[in-house]
N, C-alpha and C positions, 0 to 999 in steps of 0.2 A: 734562547726560549724558542719553540718551533710552535704557529702556530697550527698548522695543519693539524685538522680535526677540534680546535678548540672552538666552543659557541663565543663567538665575538662580539653577540650583541646581547647575552647574559638572559636569554629567555630560560624559560625551565625547561627539559627534558618533558617530551610527551607521556604523559600519564595510562600505564595499560594495569585494567582490573585483571582479576584473577578467574581463570572460568569455573566454575561450579557443575565437575561433572553429573554430581546426581543431579541434578536440575535440570541438564540439555536432556541427561536420558530420559525423564520424567517428560521433558517437554517432548522429546521425539516417539514417546510411545505415546503420545495423544490428551496426558493427563490436563485438564483444565486451569485455567489462571487463576482462578479464584481458586482452586485447590494448593496451587503451586504456592499463591502468595500467603495461604496459610501455613504450608509447608517450611518455607523459607522465606520469611518475613522481611530480611536484611538486601534480599536480593530484587534487584530493581525491573529485568523484565516482566514477570509477571504483573508488579502492581504498571506497568508501562501500557500493557496488551489491555487490563482491563479498563485503563484510562481509553485505549484508542478508542477499544469497542465500546464503551459508553456513551465518547463522543458522537461516535457514527449512527448509535441508537437515540440520538436527542436526551441523551441525559445528562447533562452539559454540568449541573453541580456533582454527580458523582465522579464525572471523568474529571475535573478539576481536583475534586479529594483523592484519588486515587494517582493521579499523575503531582500532586504534591508530595505526596508518602512516596513513588518511585522516586523524584528528587531530592528528596530530603536522604531516603537511603542510601543514592549517590553519591548525596557529599559525603556522608561519614565514612564510604568507602571511597572513596577520591583523597579523603584525607589520611587514612590509614593507610593508603599506597604512597605516602608523601606529597600528595598535588597541595599548592600552597595557595590555594584560592582564583589561579589562574595557569592558562597555558595548555598545550594540548593536550586534547580528549581525543584521539581519533576514533573516527567510528572504523574503520577498516580493522578494527581488533574487535573480533565478535564481542568479547565482555565486556567492551564500552558501550555496548550498545543498547542495552534497557535503558541506563542511566539518559542516554542521549533521546531516545526517546519518550522517555517520560517527559523531558525537557520540553522538546516540540509539545508534546500534547496540552504541558502546563499552558506553554506560551497559546495555544490555539483556545484554551479555555478561560487562559484569560481574558481574551481578543473577546471571547461571546457573552461573559458576562461584564464587557465595559469596562476592563483595568487597561487601559490601552499602554500606563506609562508599564505594567508589569509585563506585557506582550513584547514590548519593545526592549525591554531589559534581559529579558529572555530568549529576543530573538539576535541578540549582539550574542548572549552569550553562548548561544549555539552555534554562530558563526566563529566567535573566539576556541569555540574548544576544537571545531574542525570545518574548515569552508564549505566541503562537502557533504555534509552530515543534513541539511535539511532537505538537498536534493535525492539524498539516498534514501532517506525516510519516507518523503512523499511517492519515490518509485516502489517504494514498500507495499 
């Protein structure tokens, strides 16, 4: 049996979410995140943007709530694509970014309200998903 190309560590393959072309078109056309979240409630990117904006404005609890929605919508989407609760979720894949941004925002909001155990868990989850994600999100 040839071992070339076989995953010897038995790690799961990366998960790649599907891009919603209608959401992307409306986002590129300048639609507001609030309108996009209402039109596409299962998509993570609008919730992540709402969370980031709320946190930037000092509305911590709103940011936490928006991030939590994006996070849970992301978990649903990941599971729907075969994700088993662990494994790579590459930031380099555009459609994964909404989930990863919501996850990062949830971690920031959790830290701001003093939930340091959740913030640490989320930081590890983000790093396990893609070690470069936090740096990429901060640069955004």
